[in-house]
MDAnalysis code that builds the backbone (N, CA, C; Angstrom):
import MDAnalysis as mda
import numpy as np

u = mda.Universe.empty(444, n_residues=148, atom_resindex=np.repeat(np.arange(148), 3), trajectory=True)
u.add_TopologyAttr("name", ["N", "CA", "C"] * 148)
u.add_TopologyAttr("resid", np.arange(1, 149))
u.add_TopologyAttr("resname", ["MET", "LEU", "ILE", "HIS", "THR", "VAL", "ASN", "PHE", "GLY", "ASP", "LEU", "GLU", "VAL", "PRO", "GLU", "ASP", "LYS", "ILE", "ILE", "THR", "PHE", "LYS", "GLU", "GLY", "LEU", "PRO", "GLY", "PHE", "PRO", "GLN", "ILE", "HIS", "ARG", "PHE", "VAL", "VAL", "LEU", "ASP", "ARG", "GLU", "GLU", "VAL", "ARG", "PRO", "PHE", "GLN", "TYR", "LEU", "GLN", "SER", "LEU", "ASP", "ASP", "PRO", "PRO", "VAL", "SER", "LEU", "PHE", "ILE", "ILE", "ASN", "PRO", "PHE", "LEU", "ILE", "GLU", "GLN", "ASP", "TYR", "GLU", "PHE", "ARG", "LEU", "THR", "ASP", "ALA", "ASP", "MET", "GLU", "ASP", "ILE", "ARG", "SER", "THR", "ASN", "SER", "ALA", "GLU", "LEU", "ALA", "VAL", "TYR", "ALA", "VAL", "ALA", "THR", "ILE", "PRO", "GLU", "ASN", "PRO", "ASN", "GLU", "ALA", "THR", "LEU", "ASN", "LEU", "MET", "ALA", "PRO", "ILE", "VAL", "ILE", "ASN", "ASP", "ARG", "ALA", "ARG", "CYS", "GLY", "LYS", "GLN", "VAL", "ILE", "LEU", "HIS", "GLU", "SER", "ARG", "TYR", "SER", "VAL", "ARG", "HIS", "PRO", "LEU", "LEU", "LYS", "SER", "GLU", "LEU", "GLN", "ASN", "GLN", "GLU", "ALA"])
u.atoms.positions = np.array([
    [-10.625, 10.596, -1.427],
    [-10.772, 10.052, -0.101],
    [-9.748, 10.724, 0.808],
    [-10.176, 11.195, 1.966],
    [-9.293, 11.822, 2.942],
    [-9.077, 10.852, 4.092],
    [-7.790, 10.581, 4.414],
    [-7.485, 9.720, 5.559],
    [-6.500, 10.442, 6.460],
    [-6.546, 10.086, 7.738],
    [-5.570, 10.624, 8.690],
    [-4.593, 9.511, 9.022],
    [-3.309, 9.729, 8.729],
    [-2.290, 8.719, 8.979],
    [-1.420, 9.136, 10.152],
    [-0.801, 8.149, 10.768],
    [0.104, 8.404, 11.880],
    [1.383, 9.074, 11.372],
    [1.935, 8.568, 10.280],
    [3.226, 9.046, 9.781],
    [3.155, 10.264, 8.869],
    [2.024, 10.469, 8.196],
    [1.973, 11.496, 7.148],
    [0.871, 12.529, 7.341],
    [0.160, 12.470, 8.471],
    [-0.928, 13.417, 8.702],
    [-2.100, 13.127, 7.792],
    [-2.859, 14.164, 7.471],
    [-4.017, 13.999, 6.584],
    [-3.557, 13.878, 5.138],
    [-4.081, 12.877, 4.457],
    [-3.739, 12.644, 3.048],
    [-5.008, 12.581, 2.211],
    [-4.974, 13.234, 1.084],
    [-6.048, 13.122, 0.098],
    [-5.598, 12.052, -0.903],
    [-6.370, 10.976, -1.005],
    [-6.017, 9.861, -1.889],
    [-7.043, 9.789, -3.015],
    [-6.594, 10.032, -4.255],
    [-7.521, 9.922, -5.390],
    [-8.024, 8.481, -5.533],
    [-9.268, 8.330, -5.906],
    [-9.876, 7.000, -6.069],
    [-9.065, 6.115, -7.018],
    [-8.467, 6.709, -8.060],
    [-7.734, 5.904, -9.042],
    [-6.365, 5.452, -8.545],
    [-5.998, 5.787, -7.323],
    [-4.737, 5.338, -6.734],
    [-4.946, 4.256, -5.686],
    [-6.195, 3.958, -5.376],
    [-6.499, 2.955, -4.353],
    [-6.293, 1.558, -4.930],
    [-5.538, 0.744, -4.205],
    [-5.242, -0.629, -4.613],
    [-5.999, -1.553, -3.665],
    [-6.751, -2.477, -4.235],
    [-7.536, -3.408, -3.429],
    [-6.840, -4.765, -3.354],
    [-6.688, -5.248, -2.133],
    [-6.162, -6.584, -1.872],
    [-7.362, -7.423, -1.416],
    [-7.867, -8.252, -2.312],
    [-9.096, -9.010, -2.069],
    [-9.018, -9.807, -0.764],
    [-7.865, -10.401, -0.503],
    [-7.692, -11.235, 0.687],
    [-6.957, -10.504, 1.807],
    [-6.747, -9.213, 1.666],
    [-5.923, -8.497, 2.635],
    [-4.479, -8.934, 2.491],
    [-3.697, -8.732, 3.533],
    [-2.308, -9.182, 3.566],
    [-2.168, -10.183, 4.711],
    [-1.223, -11.122, 4.620],
    [-1.013, -12.018, 5.755],
    [-0.756, -11.189, 7.024],
    [-1.483, -11.497, 8.060],
    [-1.386, -10.731, 9.293],
    [-2.371, -9.579, 9.362],
    [-2.912, -9.184, 8.210],
    [-3.877, -8.088, 8.130],
    [-5.028, -8.468, 7.191],
    [-5.696, -9.591, 7.437],
    [-6.725, -10.033, 6.488],
    [-7.925, -9.098, 6.403],
    [-8.104, -8.242, 7.403],
    [-9.252, -7.330, 7.423],
    [-8.977, -6.037, 6.665],
    [-7.738, -5.815, 6.237],
    [-7.378, -4.585, 5.535],
    [-7.320, -4.879, 4.038],
    [-8.151, -4.189, 3.268],
    [-8.234, -4.486, 1.833],
    [-7.808, -3.337, 0.930],
    [-7.838, -2.113, 1.437],
    [-7.522, -0.973, 0.572],
    [-6.229, -0.293, 1.020],
    [-5.341, -0.088, 0.044],
    [-4.036, 0.523, 0.287],
    [-3.734, 1.539, -0.806],
    [-2.713, 2.336, -0.545],
    [-2.163, 3.226, -1.559],
    [-0.643, 3.168, -1.426],
    [0.059, 3.224, -2.558],
    [1.526, 3.295, -2.538],
    [1.900, 4.770, -2.489],
    [2.635, 5.133, -1.436],
    [3.080, 6.517, -1.265],
    [4.541, 6.631, -1.645],
    [4.816, 7.544, -2.530],
    [6.185, 7.807, -2.978],
    [6.647, 9.086, -2.279],
    [7.581, 8.939, -1.353],
    [8.072, 10.079, -0.580],
    [9.529, 10.343, -0.954],
    [9.798, 11.536, -1.409],
    [11.138, 11.931, -1.857],
    [12.215, 11.585, -0.826],
    [11.915, 11.804, 0.446],
    [12.932, 11.653, 1.494],
    [13.357, 10.212, 1.757],
    [12.639, 9.228, 1.240],
    [13.018, 7.829, 1.491],
    [13.279, 7.030, 0.213],
    [13.245, 7.680, -0.949],
    [13.474, 6.953, -2.196],
    [14.805, 6.219, -2.158],
    [14.900, 5.023, -2.669],
    [13.961, 4.311, -3.532],
    [12.872, 3.545, -2.768],
    [12.839, 3.679, -1.445],
    [11.773, 3.047, -0.674],
    [10.463, 3.804, -0.869],
    [9.372, 3.120, -0.593],
    [8.038, 3.710, -0.639],
    [7.263, 3.155, 0.547],
    [6.042, 3.617, 0.706],
    [5.176, 3.103, 1.761],
    [3.927, 2.499, 1.141],
    [3.512, 1.366, 1.681],
    [2.219, 0.794, 1.347],
    [1.318, 1.157, 2.518],
    [0.527, 2.191, 2.320],
    [-0.287, 2.783, 3.380],
    [-1.697, 2.208, 3.361],
    [-2.125, 1.662, 4.505],
    [-3.486, 1.159, 4.621],
    [-4.474, 2.315, 4.643],
    [-5.574, 2.142, 3.951],
    [-6.664, 3.112, 3.996],
    [-7.750, 2.669, 4.965],
    [-7.851, 1.368, 5.215],
    [-8.863, 0.832, 6.117],
    [-8.439, 0.915, 7.584],
    [-7.143, 0.914, 7.842],
    [-6.592, 0.974, 9.204],
    [-5.338, 1.851, 9.130],
    [-5.527, 3.190, 9.101],
    [-4.428, 4.119, 8.814],
    [-3.152, 4.002, 9.652],
    [-3.180, 3.456, 10.877],
    [-1.886, 3.274, 11.547],
    [-0.976, 2.252, 10.849],
    [-1.546, 1.382, 10.005],
    [-0.755, 0.358, 9.317],
    [-0.138, 0.942, 8.053],
    [1.193, 0.906, 8.023],
    [1.947, 1.386, 6.865],
    [3.202, 0.529, 6.753],
    [3.404, -0.081, 5.595],
    [4.565, -0.945, 5.384],
    [5.607, -0.230, 4.543],
    [6.868, -0.391, 4.923],
    [7.993, 0.178, 4.207],
    [8.343, -0.818, 3.104],
    [8.313, -0.405, 1.847],
    [8.502, -1.333, 0.731],
    [9.552, -0.804, -0.244],
    [10.077, -1.737, -1.049],
    [11.042, -1.381, -2.086],
    [10.923, -2.396, -3.223],
    [11.265, -1.967, -4.408],
    [11.352, -2.872, -5.549],
    [12.520, -3.826, -5.265],
    [12.268, -5.125, -5.098],
    [13.355, -6.046, -4.732],
    [14.425, -6.197, -5.799],
    [14.101, -5.898, -7.049],
    [15.076, -6.027, -8.127],
    [16.178, -4.968, -8.020],
    [15.941, -3.905, -7.247],
    [16.985, -2.909, -6.998],
    [18.059, -3.460, -6.077],
    [17.704, -4.453, -5.266],
    [18.628, -5.043, -4.299],
    [19.188, -6.365, -4.813],
    [18.327, -7.191, -5.359],
    [18.702, -8.510, -5.878],
    [18.322, -8.580, -7.353],
    [19.261, -8.260, -8.232],
    [18.962, -8.224, -9.666],
    [18.504, -9.578, -10.203],
    [18.937, -10.674, -9.567],
    [18.557, -11.999, -10.055],
    [17.346, -12.577, -9.316],
    [16.637, -11.731, -8.577],
    [15.430, -12.175, -7.863],
    [14.425, -12.687, -8.885],
    [13.852, -13.849, -8.605],
    [12.868, -14.405, -9.528],
    [11.896, -15.309, -8.780],
    [10.681, -15.353, -9.288],
    [9.654, -16.235, -8.752],
    [8.575, -16.383, -9.803],
    [7.758, -17.396, -9.616],
    [6.658, -17.652, -10.544],
    [5.330, -17.422, -9.832],
    [4.425, -16.777, -10.547],
    [3.065, -16.627, -10.060],
    [2.223, -17.756, -10.630],
    [1.363, -18.314, -9.804],
    [0.468, -19.369, -10.290],
    [-0.648, -18.742, -11.121],
    [-1.372, -19.585, -11.852],
    [-2.532, -19.099, -12.603],
    [-3.542, -18.459, -11.650],
    [-3.692, -19.041, -10.454],
    [-4.634, -18.490, -9.466],
    [-4.180, -17.109, -8.998],
    [-2.863, -16.929, -8.799],
    [-2.336, -15.611, -8.413],
    [-2.632, -14.587, -9.505],
    [-2.371, -14.967, -10.749],
    [-2.608, -14.054, -11.867],
    [-4.092, -13.709, -11.976],
    [-4.940, -14.673, -11.722],
    [-6.379, -14.424, -11.758],
    [-6.776, -13.461, -10.625],
    [-6.195, -13.668, -9.432],
    [-6.506, -12.808, -8.286],
    [-6.159, -11.345, -8.553],
    [-5.082, -11.116, -9.305],
    [-4.676, -9.732, -9.594],
    [-5.102, -9.297, -10.995],
    [-5.982, -10.085, -11.582],
    [-6.611, -9.764, -12.872],
    [-5.585, -9.392, -13.941],
    [-4.626, -10.302, -14.128],
    [-3.587, -10.048, -15.121],
    [-3.287, -11.318, -15.904],
    [-2.890, -11.129, -17.143],
    [-2.407, -12.239, -17.965],
    [-0.967, -11.992, -18.391],
    [-0.406, -10.847, -17.968],
    [0.928, -10.453, -18.403],
    [1.740, -9.981, -17.198],
    [2.700, -10.784, -16.774],
    [3.493, -10.420, -15.592],
    [4.326, -9.159, -15.810],
    [4.561, -8.783, -17.061],
    [5.347, -7.577, -17.346],
    [4.619, -6.304, -16.910],
    [3.285, -6.368, -16.758],
    [2.538, -5.172, -16.356],
    [2.440, -5.017, -14.834],
    [3.083, -5.913, -14.087],
    [2.953, -5.916, -12.635],
    [4.114, -5.208, -11.950],
    [3.798, -4.523, -10.858],
    [4.824, -3.929, -9.997],
    [5.070, -4.908, -8.850],
    [6.337, -5.075, -8.475],
    [6.699, -6.012, -7.412],
    [7.405, -5.245, -6.309],
    [7.033, -5.548, -5.066],
    [7.635, -4.909, -3.903],
    [7.981, -5.957, -2.854],
    [8.955, -5.641, -2.043],
    [9.286, -6.448, -0.872],
    [9.159, -5.550, 0.349],
    [8.666, -6.118, 1.437],
    [8.546, -5.365, 2.680],
    [9.923, -5.304, 3.327],
    [10.324, -4.095, 3.687],
    [11.614, -3.871, 4.352],
    [11.377, -3.639, 5.838],
    [12.266, -4.162, 6.637],
    [12.248, -3.923, 8.076],
    [13.555, -3.240, 8.434],
    [13.448, -2.048, 8.995],
    [14.634, -1.282, 9.367],
    [14.636, -1.147, 10.899],
    [15.434, -1.965, 11.589],
    [15.471, -1.888, 13.050],
    [16.311, -0.697, 13.518],
    [16.457, -0.585, 14.829],
    [17.232, 0.519, 15.398],
    [18.642, 0.564, 14.808],
    [19.246, -0.604, 14.622],
    [20.552, -0.691, 13.971],
    [20.312, -0.941, 12.478],
    [20.467, 0.088, 11.633],
    [20.171, -0.066, 10.198],
    [21.002, -1.142, 9.505],
    [22.139, -1.520, 10.076],
    [22.949, -2.588, 9.484],
    [22.236, -3.937, 9.539],
    [21.191, -4.029, 10.347],
    [20.435, -5.271, 10.475],
    [19.134, -5.234, 9.660],
    [19.009, -4.286, 8.753],
    [17.814, -4.154, 7.916],
    [17.632, -5.398, 7.045],
    [16.371, -5.778, 6.862],
    [16.069, -6.969, 6.069],
    [14.932, -6.711, 5.087],
    [14.850, -7.601, 4.106],
    [13.739, -7.619, 3.137],
    [13.047, -8.966, 3.226],
    [11.747, -8.956, 3.050],
    [10.994, -10.202, 2.968],
    [10.878, -10.581, 1.496],
    [11.818, -11.419, 1.051],
    [11.796, -11.863, -0.351],
    [10.956, -13.124, -0.539],
    [10.512, -13.726, 0.572],
    [9.699, -14.928, 0.482],
    [8.226, -14.603, 0.233],
    [7.850, -13.345, 0.438],
    [6.441, -12.979, 0.260],
    [6.339, -11.630, -0.454],
    [6.640, -11.616, -1.758],
    [6.560, -10.356, -2.497],
    [5.122, -9.843, -2.607],
    [5.007, -8.540, -2.684],
    [3.718, -7.901, -2.925],
    [3.671, -7.565, -4.412],
    [2.642, -8.066, -5.084],
    [2.506, -7.893, -6.524],
    [1.269, -7.034, -6.778],
    [1.456, -5.970, -7.572],
    [0.355, -5.034, -7.821],
    [0.147, -4.863, -9.325],
    [-1.095, -4.968, -9.717],
    [-1.508, -4.676, -11.079],
    [-2.034, -3.238, -11.055],
    [-1.207, -2.295, -11.481],
    [-1.594, -0.882, -11.446],
    [-2.785, -0.576, -12.341],
    [-2.865, -1.264, -13.463],
    [-3.972, -1.018, -14.391],
    [-5.311, -1.386, -13.763],
    [-5.381, -2.559, -13.121],
    [-6.627, -3.025, -12.513],
    [-6.774, -2.554, -11.068],
    [-5.724, -1.911, -10.529],
    [-5.735, -1.377, -9.155],
    [-5.994, -2.465, -8.124],
    [-5.328, -3.618, -8.289],
    [-5.463, -4.681, -7.303],
    [-4.111, -5.318, -7.045],
    [-4.000, -5.946, -5.880],
    [-2.725, -6.533, -5.512],
    [-2.892, -7.760, -4.649],
    [-1.754, -8.391, -4.402],
    [-1.736, -9.605, -3.589],
    [-0.328, -9.790, -3.040],
    [-0.250, -10.233, -1.778],
    [1.046, -10.648, -1.259],
    [1.116, -12.151, -1.472],
    [2.107, -12.572, -2.220],
    [2.242, -13.966, -2.622],
    [3.258, -14.654, -1.718],
    [2.856, -15.764, -1.117],
    [3.778, -16.548, -0.297],
    [4.451, -17.569, -1.208],
    [5.777, -17.497, -1.298],
    [6.531, -18.398, -2.166],
    [6.905, -19.650, -1.376],
    [6.139, -20.706, -1.563],
    [6.427, -21.969, -0.897],
    [7.612, -22.626, -1.598],
    [8.405, -23.356, -0.859],
    [9.585, -24.019, -1.407],
    [10.498, -23.023, -2.115],
    [10.756, -21.917, -1.447],
    [11.570, -20.860, -2.030],
    [12.970, -20.853, -1.423],
    [13.917, -20.402, -2.186],
    [15.279, -20.243, -1.665],
    [15.434, -18.903, -0.952],
    [14.393, -18.091, -0.987],
    [14.448, -16.765, -0.382],
    [13.987, -16.807, 1.069],
    [14.355, -15.759, 1.792],
    [14.073, -15.670, 3.213],
    [13.136, -14.506, 3.501],
    [12.469, -14.583, 4.652],
    [11.669, -13.448, 5.105],
    [12.572, -12.391, 5.745],
    [13.825, -12.747, 5.995],
    [14.789, -11.810, 6.594],
    [16.079, -11.757, 5.768],
    [15.925, -11.448, 4.514],
    [17.077, -11.329, 3.621],
    [17.828, -10.035, 3.964],
    [19.125, -10.123, 4.274],
    [19.867, -8.905, 4.655],
    [19.874, -7.868, 3.531],
    [19.466, -6.664, 3.863],
    [19.421, -5.580, 2.883],
    [20.820, -5.084, 2.556],
    [21.594, -4.723, 3.544],
    [22.908, -4.134, 3.299],
    [23.917, -5.145, 2.801],
    [23.862, -6.353, 3.274],
    [24.765, -7.395, 2.789],
    [24.592, -7.578, 1.279],
    [23.349, -7.553, 0.832],
    [23.077, -7.701, -0.600],
    [23.713, -6.574, -1.388],
    [23.607, -5.346, -0.893],
    [24.182, -4.212, -1.611],
    [25.697, -4.337, -1.683],
    [26.343, -4.763, -0.593],
    [27.788, -4.929, -0.591],
    [28.199, -6.023, -1.569],
    [27.484, -7.136, -1.572],
    [27.805, -8.212, -2.491],
    [27.658, -7.748, -3.939],
    [26.620, -6.980, -4.217],
    [26.391, -6.517, -5.579],
    [27.497, -5.553, -6.022],
    [28.010, -4.721, -5.089],
    [29.069, -3.791, -5.443],
    [30.384, -4.508, -5.710],
    [30.594, -5.625, -4.992],
    [31.826, -6.403, -5.175],
    [31.800, -7.219, -6.451],
    [30.622, -7.556, -6.935],
    [30.503, -8.403, -8.125],
    [30.953, -7.700, -9.373],
])
Protein backbone atom coordinates (compact mmCIF):
# COMPACT_ATOMS: atom_id res chain seq x y z
CA MET A 1 0.00 0.00 0.00
CA LEU A 2 1.37 3.43 -0.95
CA ILE A 3 0.37 6.44 1.18
CA HIS A 4 1.40 10.07 1.11
CA THR A 5 2.15 11.42 4.59
CA VAL A 6 2.71 14.96 5.77
CA ASN A 7 5.80 14.12 7.84
CA PHE A 8 7.41 11.32 5.84
CA GLY A 9 6.41 11.82 2.20
CA ASP A 10 5.36 8.78 0.20
CA LEU A 11 5.58 5.52 2.13
CA GLU A 12 5.21 1.97 0.90
CA VAL A 13 3.50 -0.01 3.69
CA PRO A 14 3.52 -3.81 3.41
CA GLU A 15 0.11 -5.39 4.09
CA ASP A 16 1.59 -7.46 6.95
CA LYS A 17 2.53 -4.27 8.83
CA ILE A 18 -0.96 -2.75 8.84
CA ILE A 19 -2.56 -2.69 12.30
CA THR A 20 -6.34 -2.50 12.50
CA PHE A 21 -8.08 -0.69 15.34
CA LYS A 22 -11.66 -2.00 15.17
CA GLU A 23 -13.05 0.99 17.09
CA GLY A 24 -10.51 3.54 15.88
CA LEU A 25 -8.86 5.65 18.56
CA PRO A 26 -10.59 8.05 20.97
CA GLY A 27 -10.92 11.27 19.02
CA PHE A 28 -10.40 9.41 15.74
CA PRO A 29 -13.18 6.80 15.60
CA GLN A 30 -13.22 6.89 11.78
CA ILE A 31 -9.54 5.89 11.48
CA HIS A 32 -9.01 2.13 11.65
CA ARG A 33 -5.74 1.34 9.89
CA PHE A 34 -2.32 2.36 11.20
CA VAL A 35 1.32 1.40 10.92
CA VAL A 36 4.07 1.78 13.53
CA LEU A 37 7.00 3.64 11.98
CA ASP A 38 10.42 3.18 13.50
CA ARG A 39 12.59 6.17 12.60
CA GLU A 40 16.26 6.13 13.59
CA GLU A 41 16.32 9.88 14.24
CA VAL A 42 13.71 9.76 17.04
CA ARG A 43 14.42 6.44 18.77
CA PRO A 44 13.27 5.26 21.28
CA PHE A 45 10.15 7.11 20.10
CA GLN A 46 8.14 5.86 17.14
CA TYR A 47 5.16 7.07 15.15
CA LEU A 48 1.71 5.56 14.92
CA GLN A 49 0.88 6.66 11.39
CA SER A 50 -2.71 6.63 10.16
CA LEU A 51 -3.27 5.00 6.79
CA ASP A 52 -6.90 6.13 6.49
CA ASP A 53 -6.16 9.82 7.22
CA PRO A 54 -2.43 10.34 6.50
CA PRO A 55 -2.10 13.75 8.19
CA VAL A 56 -2.77 11.95 11.51
CA SER A 57 0.41 10.65 13.11
CA LEU A 58 0.92 10.09 16.84
CA PHE A 59 4.30 10.24 18.57
CA ILE A 60 4.54 7.11 20.75
CA ILE A 61 6.96 5.36 23.09
CA ASN A 62 7.09 2.17 25.12
CA PRO A 63 5.97 3.52 28.54
CA PHE A 64 8.06 0.95 30.42
CA LEU A 65 11.18 2.80 29.21
CA ILE A 66 10.03 5.82 31.23
CA GLU A 67 8.09 4.23 34.11
CA GLN A 68 9.51 0.79 34.91
CA ASP A 69 6.72 0.13 37.42
CA TYR A 70 3.92 1.08 34.99
CA GLU A 71 1.14 -1.47 35.25
CA PHE A 72 -2.48 -1.94 34.25
CA ARG A 73 -4.95 -4.72 33.67
CA LEU A 74 -6.74 -5.49 30.44
CA THR A 75 -10.30 -6.73 30.73
CA ASP A 76 -11.45 -9.94 29.05
CA ALA A 77 -13.28 -7.72 26.53
CA ASP A 78 -10.05 -5.81 25.77
CA MET A 79 -8.18 -9.08 25.24
CA GLU A 80 -10.96 -10.32 22.97
CA ASP A 81 -10.88 -7.05 20.97
CA ILE A 82 -7.16 -7.51 20.27
CA ARG A 83 -7.55 -11.26 19.73
CA SER A 84 -5.13 -12.31 22.44
CA THR A 85 -5.09 -14.64 25.41
CA ASN A 86 -1.52 -13.81 26.45
CA SER A 87 -0.59 -10.28 27.51
CA ALA A 88 3.11 -11.16 27.09
CA GLU A 89 2.66 -11.12 23.29
CA LEU A 90 1.38 -7.53 23.28
CA ALA A 91 3.27 -4.32 22.52
CA VAL A 92 2.34 -1.33 24.69
CA TYR A 93 2.76 2.33 23.75
CA ALA A 94 1.93 5.68 25.28
CA VAL A 95 1.22 8.79 23.24
CA ALA A 96 3.82 11.49 23.84
CA THR A 97 3.17 15.19 23.48
CA ILE A 98 6.23 17.34 22.89
CA PRO A 99 5.34 21.06 23.07
CA GLU A 100 7.53 23.97 22.00
CA ASN A 101 9.28 23.75 25.39
CA PRO A 102 10.50 20.11 25.52
CA ASN A 103 10.78 20.32 29.32
CA GLU A 104 6.97 20.26 29.35
CA ALA A 105 6.73 16.99 27.37
CA THR A 106 4.12 14.54 28.63
CA LEU A 107 2.94 10.95 28.19
CA ASN A 108 -0.63 9.73 28.26
CA LEU A 109 -0.34 6.84 30.70
CA MET A 110 -4.09 6.76 31.32
CA ALA A 111 -4.82 5.49 27.81
CA PRO A 112 -2.15 3.05 26.62
CA ILE A 113 -2.19 1.75 23.07
CA VAL A 114 -1.99 -2.04 23.05
CA ILE A 115 -1.05 -3.90 19.87
CA ASN A 116 -1.13 -7.59 19.09
CA ASP A 117 1.57 -7.81 16.40
CA ARG A 118 0.72 -11.41 15.57
CA ALA A 119 -2.96 -10.66 14.83
CA ARG A 120 -2.15 -7.15 13.50
CA CYS A 121 -4.79 -5.45 15.64
CA GLY A 122 -4.77 -2.88 18.39
CA LYS A 123 -6.80 -0.85 20.82
CA GLN A 124 -6.33 2.26 22.90
CA VAL A 125 -7.48 1.28 26.36
CA ILE A 126 -8.92 3.89 28.72
CA LEU A 127 -7.87 3.04 32.28
CA HIS A 128 -10.79 4.05 34.48
CA GLU A 129 -9.99 4.60 38.16
CA SER A 130 -6.30 4.84 37.35
CA ARG A 131 -3.52 6.51 39.29
CA TYR A 132 -2.00 7.55 35.98
CA SER A 133 -2.48 10.83 34.15
CA VAL A 134 -3.04 11.84 30.55
CA ARG A 135 -0.25 14.39 31.13
CA HIS A 136 2.42 12.43 32.96
CA PRO A 137 5.67 14.48 32.85
CA LEU A 138 8.19 12.79 30.57
CA LEU A 139 11.38 14.46 31.76
CA LYS A 140 10.47 14.51 35.43
CA SER A 141 10.08 10.74 35.27
CA GLU A 142 13.53 10.31 33.74
CA LEU A 143 15.13 12.51 36.42
CA GLN A 144 13.37 10.61 39.19
CA ASN A 145 14.48 7.29 37.72
CA GLN A 146 18.11 8.46 37.52
CA GLU A 147 18.03 9.58 41.16
CA ALA A 148 16.58 6.28 42.36
